[in-house]
Structure formats: C-alpha cells, structure tokens
C-alpha positions, 0 to 999 in steps of 0.5 A: 479519460476516454479509454478508462476501463470500468471497473463494474463487474459486468464491464470487467466480464465483457471485456473478457469476453471480447479479450478471451471469447474462445477460452473456457470459462467454466467446466464441470466434471465429465462436461464440455466446457463452455466459453466466455462466449458461450456463457455470455449468450447464455447470461444475455438470454437468461438477463432477457427472459428476467427482464420479459418477467419483470424483474428489474434492478433491486428485485431479490432472487434466490438460488437453490442449487448444487455446483454447477454452471447453471449456477454461475449463469444464473448469478451473473444474469441476475447481478448483470441486470442489477438484481440481487442474489440470494444464495441458499446453500443445498444442505440447509434444511427445508425449514431454513429455506422457507424462512430464508425464502419469507424474509428475504423477500425474493420475486423468485427462485432458481432450483436445480432439479435434485433440490425440487423436493426441499421448497 
C-alpha cells in the first residue's frame, strides 16, 4: 500500500512533474512552450500568493480570461489549494458577469488585460 499512486489532481500533476519535468506542458501560439517544471514553479508562486492573501480551501475565485497559459496556471493554483474556480466565458455580457460575481460569492477574480473593461 505504501507505493500506491494518489489519484488526486495535485498528486497526478506532481507525478507528471517528476517524470516529465523538461517536457512541454503548455503552449500558446507564437510563444515559447512552458515545461512541466516551469508551470509547476509558476503554480507554486501563485499558491503562495493566494495563501498570503488569505485564500483558503472552499473559497471561490473567478477567472475571466482569454485563452492563454495564465488561465491554466491560475486554474491549477486555485484548485491545488482547495479553492473553487468560477470560470467566466470572455464573450459573456457585462451584466451576466456582474450577476455571476454577485451570486457566486467569489473572494477575487483573475482577469486578462483584454477583458478588464468588462468588470
């Protein structure tokens, strides 16, 4: 039983980082791909920042973003500390976004630069 692999998302990600650290994990058009090690480093930094700001297990954080690597990094960091992601599609109208933010009880929101005008 000691060698059992934990089947949680964070445990599976940690195992992938150990086994494939230098392999590409995330990429974006016309940008250098990010390796498992690089993404893990960014996720750890963001987890620490979230904890520093009092975000804990069960808290809700929204992500309003275009498709980009930071979306994935934010998602991983939020879920790995046990918080809940409230994803918001970028094509939602401002009133829909306001409604989601109001009723979901989020403690914060990650917003990509292109979408700041919507909040």
